[in-house]
C-alpha positions as CSV (number, residue, x, y, z in Angstrom):
1,M,62.8,-49.2,-64.0
2,N,63.8,-50.2,-67.5
3,R,66.4,-52.9,-67.3
4,P,68.2,-52.2,-70.6
5,E,68.5,-48.5,-69.8
6,T,69.9,-49.4,-66.4
7,L,72.4,-51.7,-68.0
8,L,73.4,-49.1,-70.5
9,N,73.9,-46.5,-67.8
10,T,75.9,-48.9,-65.7
11,L,78.2,-49.8,-68.6
12,M,78.8,-46.1,-69.3
13,L,79.8,-45.6,-65.6
14,V,82.8,-47.9,-66.0
15,P,84.8,-45.7,-68.5
16,L,83.4,-42.6,-66.9
17,I,85.2,-43.5,-63.6
18,G,88.1,-45.6,-64.9
19,A,89.3,-43.6,-67.9
20,T,88.8,-40.0,-66.8
21,D,91.9,-39.5,-64.6
22,S,93.2,-37.0,-67.1
23,L,91.7,-34.7,-69.7
24,V,93.6,-36.3,-72.6
25,A,92.4,-39.8,-71.6
26,A,88.8,-38.8,-71.2
27,F,88.7,-36.8,-74.5
28,G,90.4,-39.6,-76.4
29,L,88.1,-42.3,-75.1
30,W,85.1,-40.2,-75.9
31,L,86.3,-39.8,-79.5
32,M,86.9,-43.5,-79.7
33,F,83.4,-44.1,-78.4
34,I,81.9,-41.8,-81.1
35,V,83.8,-43.4,-83.9
36,V,83.1,-47.0,-82.9
37,V,79.4,-46.4,-82.1
38,N,78.7,-44.6,-85.3
39,L,80.5,-47.1,-87.5
40,F,78.7,-49.9,-85.6
41,G,75.3,-48.1,-86.2
42,L,76.0,-47.9,-89.9
43,G,77.2,-51.5,-90.1
44,I,74.4,-53.1,-88.1
45,G,71.9,-51.0,-90.1
46,V,73.1,-52.6,-93.3
47,L,73.4,-56.1,-91.8
48,R,70.2,-56.3,-89.7
49,P,67.7,-56.7,-92.7
50,R,69.8,-59.5,-94.2
51,L,70.0,-61.6,-91.1
52,V,67.6,-64.0,-89.4
53,S,66.5,-62.9,-86.0
54,T,68.6,-65.5,-84.2
55,A,71.8,-64.2,-85.9
56,H,71.4,-60.6,-84.8
57,L,73.2,-60.9,-81.5
58,P,76.2,-62.9,-82.7
59,A,76.5,-60.5,-85.7
60,S,76.4,-57.5,-83.5
61,I,79.0,-58.9,-81.1
62,L,81.3,-59.8,-84.0
63,L,80.9,-56.4,-85.7
64,A,81.4,-54.5,-82.4
65,A,84.5,-56.5,-81.5
66,T,86.0,-56.1,-85.0
67,L,85.4,-52.3,-85.0
68,C,86.9,-51.9,-81.5
69,S,89.9,-54.0,-82.5
70,C,90.5,-51.9,-85.6
71,V,90.2,-48.6,-83.6
72,E,92.5,-50.0,-80.9
73,I,95.1,-50.9,-83.6
74,A,94.8,-47.4,-85.1
75,A,95.2,-45.9,-81.6
76,Q,98.4,-47.9,-81.1
77,A,99.8,-46.6,-84.3
78,W,98.7,-43.0,-83.6
79,A,99.5,-42.6,-79.9
80,L,100.8,-45.8,-78.2
81,Q,101.2,-44.3,-74.7
82,W,97.6,-43.0,-74.7
83,Q,96.3,-46.3,-76.0
84,Q,98.2,-48.3,-73.3
85,H,96.9,-45.9,-70.6
86,L,93.3,-46.6,-71.6
87,G,93.8,-50.4,-71.2
88,L,90.6,-52.3,-71.4
89,Y,88.2,-49.3,-71.4
90,G,88.5,-49.1,-75.2
91,A,87.4,-52.7,-75.5
92,L,84.3,-52.1,-73.4
93,I,83.0,-49.9,-76.1
94,A,82.1,-53.1,-78.0
95,L,79.9,-54.2,-75.1
96,Q,78.3,-50.7,-75.1
97,C,77.5,-51.0,-78.8
98,V,75.7,-54.3,-78.3
99,V,73.7,-52.9,-75.4
100,L,72.9,-49.8,-77.4
101,Q,71.7,-51.9,-80.3
102,D,69.6,-54.1,-77.9
103,T,67.9,-51.0,-76.4
104,G,66.9,-49.7,-79.8
105,H,69.3,-46.8,-79.8
106,F,70.1,-47.0,-83.5
107,Q,66.4,-46.8,-84.4
108,T,66.0,-43.4,-82.6
109,T,66.4,-40.1,-84.4
110,W,69.7,-38.4,-84.9
111,P,69.0,-35.6,-82.3
112,E,68.3,-38.2,-79.6
113,R,71.5,-40.0,-80.4
114,L,73.5,-36.8,-80.6
115,R,72.1,-35.9,-77.1
116,L,73.4,-39.1,-75.7
117,Y,76.9,-38.6,-77.3
118,I,77.1,-35.0,-76.1
119,L,76.0,-35.8,-72.6
120,F,78.5,-38.7,-72.3
121,G,81.2,-36.5,-73.8
122,T,80.5,-33.6,-71.5
123,L,80.5,-36.0,-68.4
124,M,83.8,-37.6,-69.6
125,I,85.6,-34.4,-70.4
126,G,84.3,-32.5,-67.4
127,L,85.2,-35.3,-65.0
128,G,88.6,-35.7,-66.6
129,L,89.3,-32.0,-66.3
130,L,88.3,-31.8,-62.7
131,R,90.2,-35.0,-61.7
132,E,93.3,-33.8,-63.4
133,L,93.0,-30.3,-61.8
134,I,92.3,-31.6,-58.3
135,G,94.5,-34.8,-58.5
136,N,97.7,-33.5,-60.2
137,A,97.2,-29.7,-60.0
138,T,98.0,-29.6,-63.8
139,L,96.2,-29.0,-67.0
140,G,97.2,-31.0,-70.1
141,N,99.4,-33.4,-68.2
142,H,99.5,-36.1,-70.9
143,L,99.4,-34.0,-74.1
144,S,102.9,-35.2,-74.9
145,W,101.4,-38.6,-75.7
146,L,99.7,-37.2,-78.8
147,P,101.6,-36.9,-82.1
148,G,102.6,-33.4,-83.0
149,A,103.0,-32.3,-79.3
150,Q,106.3,-31.1,-78.0
151,P,108.4,-34.0,-76.7
152,G,109.3,-32.4,-73.4
153,W,105.8,-31.0,-72.6
154,Q,105.2,-31.0,-68.9
155,A,101.7,-29.5,-68.7
156,W,100.6,-26.3,-67.1
157,V,101.4,-26.7,-63.5
158,L,98.9,-24.9,-61.2
159,S,100.5,-25.8,-57.9
160,A,104.1,-26.9,-57.2
161,D,102.9,-29.2,-54.4
162,G,100.8,-31.3,-56.7
163,G,97.2,-32.1,-55.9
164,L,95.1,-34.5,-54.0
165,R,96.2,-37.8,-55.5
166,L,93.0,-39.6,-54.5
167,A,91.1,-37.7,-57.2
168,T,93.1,-39.5,-59.9
169,L,92.2,-42.9,-58.6
170,A,88.9,-44.8,-59.1
171,P,87.6,-44.2,-55.5
172,G,88.3,-40.5,-56.0
173,G,86.4,-40.5,-59.3
174,F,83.4,-42.0,-57.5
175,I,83.6,-39.5,-54.7
176,L,83.9,-36.6,-57.1
177,L,81.0,-37.9,-59.3
178,G,78.9,-38.3,-56.1
179,L,79.7,-34.7,-55.1
180,L,78.8,-33.4,-58.6
181,I,75.5,-35.3,-58.6
182,A,74.7,-34.0,-55.1
183,G,75.5,-30.4,-56.2
184,W,73.3,-30.9,-59.3
185,Q,70.4,-32.2,-57.1
186,A,70.8,-29.3,-54.7
187,L,70.8,-26.7,-57.5
188,R,67.8,-28.2,-59.3
189,P,64.3,-27.0,-58.2
190,A,62.4,-29.6,-56.3
191,P,59.8,-31.4,-58.4
192,S,56.2,-30.6,-57.5
193,H,54.1,-33.6,-56.7
């Protein structure tokens, strides 16, 4: 088992479970991830050749924290309620950037990077959609947080009784993710030995 890849996957699990209680939160955090990681990749690509090897880690930490802070401030100006809802999950993107850099992610080809971004986005948005549908029985519950949305937007209500509240909490996210992984394993053909 490759330790850096395990660390990377574990770090991606935190926002996957914590920030996907609604579709808007999941999609927003994924966009935030894409912006910060790509800006970090460009920045560290310029800085790395100019630094001694002992300065790579401090420089990458400083760059990642700076980019995350700038994006957080922009998110506060753009959609304050959404940014407050995300809490510390936006700041964890800085840690993911450092781990991605340590695992050599930015030296890979663009299709390999794009595959990771799309996979992470699909998981985030899919889990956010399912958790909102099951937990609140709504779709687009927090669209009013975004600029340009109607102020009194209440979402598309699918059931007047609400949903299974557990699905919007972190334990419900783990349970739903476990069920999705089990379903995926059941549908995949068994590997031949």
